[in-house]
N, C-alpha and C positions, 0 to 999 in steps of 0.2 A: 110387788106392792103398787107399782104404777098402774097395773091393770085393774086393781080393785078400787071402786069409788070411795071406800072408807079407808083405804091404804093399809089395812091389816090383812095378813095372809094366814092361811090355815096352818095350824100346828100339826094336826092330824086330819084325815078326811072328815069334813063337816064339823070340825072343832077348831075354834080360833081363840087363842089365849093371848091377852095383851102383854103379859110379861115376856113371853117368847118374842113378841114383836119389838118390845123395848130393846132386847139384846140385839136383834137384827138391825134396828135403826142406829143403835150405838156403834155397831161394827161399821156401818156405812160412814158415820161421822169420823171414826178413827181412820178408816181407809182414806177419806178425803184429806184428813190432817197429815197423815204419813206421806201420801203421794203429792201433797201440796196443790191439789186441784179440787175445787168445790163441785165435783161432778154430781153429787147427790144432795146438794143444799136445798133445792126446790122440793124434792121428794121428802126430805126430813122435815122441812117447814110445813108441808101439807099434812104429814103424819101427826106432827105435834098439834097443829091447828084443829084437825078433826078430833083428836083425842081430848084436847081441852074443851072443845065445844060439845062433845057428845058422850064422852066416856068417863067423866069424873063423877064419883058418888057424891050426891048433894049433901050428905050428912058429914062425911069424913074428908071430902076433897081428894081422895085417893082414886087412882085409876081402877076401874072395875076389872074383874078377872076374865070374864068371858064376853065374846062378841058374836052376835048372830052373823053367820057367814054371808047370808044373802042381803040383809038389810043394814048391817053395821051397827045395829042397836045393842045396847048393853044387855047381857043376860043375867048377870049376878051383881 
């Protein structure tokens, strides 16, 4: 995630799905909580900020499902 400018990683080759990334980010938050160390706090904040700024459907306010792997733009 740190290597991607949009902080979303591929689910399958050339396919990026936000809901899979939600689970990954949640697992980082749980790991930080359980270990008592905020090692991923900055990465989680960057992911949330990008998602809120670029990947919310303007009509529903929900996170879009697909993300362009190269540009980070919403696909659906």
